[in-house]
N, C-alpha and C positions, 0 to 999 in steps of 0.2 A: 530473460534471464537476467538474476539480480547478481551484480559480482562485486565483494565490497574488497575494494582495494588499499582499504586504512592500515596503519600501520600502528594505530592505537588500540587496543584493548575493549576501549569502555566504547568506541564508535560500532556500533551495532545495529543493522538496518533491516527494512521491511520495503515491500514494496505492495500497499493497498488501495487498488480499484474502487474509487467510491460514484457514487451520484454528486454531482454537481449540488455543490451549498451546504454539504454535509460534514465538511471536514472538522467541525469542532465537533461536533457531536462523537461522529466516530473517533478522535482521536483520543475524547472523554472518557468513553466507553471501553476503548481500547486498553486504557490505564485501570479501569475496573477489571477488565478480562486477564489480566497479568500475563505474567512472564511465559507462565505454562501454555497458555492457548496466543502466543506469539503477538499480546498485546494486541490481539482484532479480534472484536468482538464478534458476535455470531447475529448481527440483524439485518435490516433487510435494504440497507443504504452501501453493503459492503458487498461488492460484486466478484472479486479475487482477491487473493493475498500469498502472498509469499510466505515463508518460515521469516523470524528474524535470524538475520545471518552477520555471522561474526566475522572480524577482521580476516581476510586470507581464504576467505569460505564463496561457496553460490548458491544459489537455489533458482531452480527453473518450474514454470507454471505456463502449461498450454490451454486456454482457454475458446470457446466461440466468442464473437465480439458480440457484443450486446449492442440492442439499435442503433441505425442511426444517430449521434448527437453529441454534445459535449459532455464528457465526465472529467472527472479528476482523480490525480495519484496522489498518496501522500504517506511517507514513514511514519506508523504509529508507535515508533520507540519514544518512551516516554521525553520529552522538551524539544523532539525534531522536526512535527508536520507544520510548525508556521513558517519555515525555511525548506523545508526538505517537499517540496511539492511542486505539482503541475497538471497543463490541461491532458485528457488524454482524449481525440477525436476521430469519431467513427464515422466515415463518410457513406453515403447510399452506394450498393454498388449497381456501374452502369452499363448499360451494354454495349 
């Protein structure tokens, strides 16, 4: 669940789970995808995404975990991805 608690109307955000090392490509393609597509391109590097969320709003997405490994998440709203990013680690299931 992505909850946008910003008070500034210009601070819109999304959550985009991507393949590691593809942030520059995904963010660039996101700008081309535009607002109607939540600044999220439909390319193989994008695994899952939320809608763009305005301040005071939220969006939730449920998805099966990708294969074990390290992924990244970014906000593809224009100008945000350089600072709004992190690691998403999927660990193997152990018995």
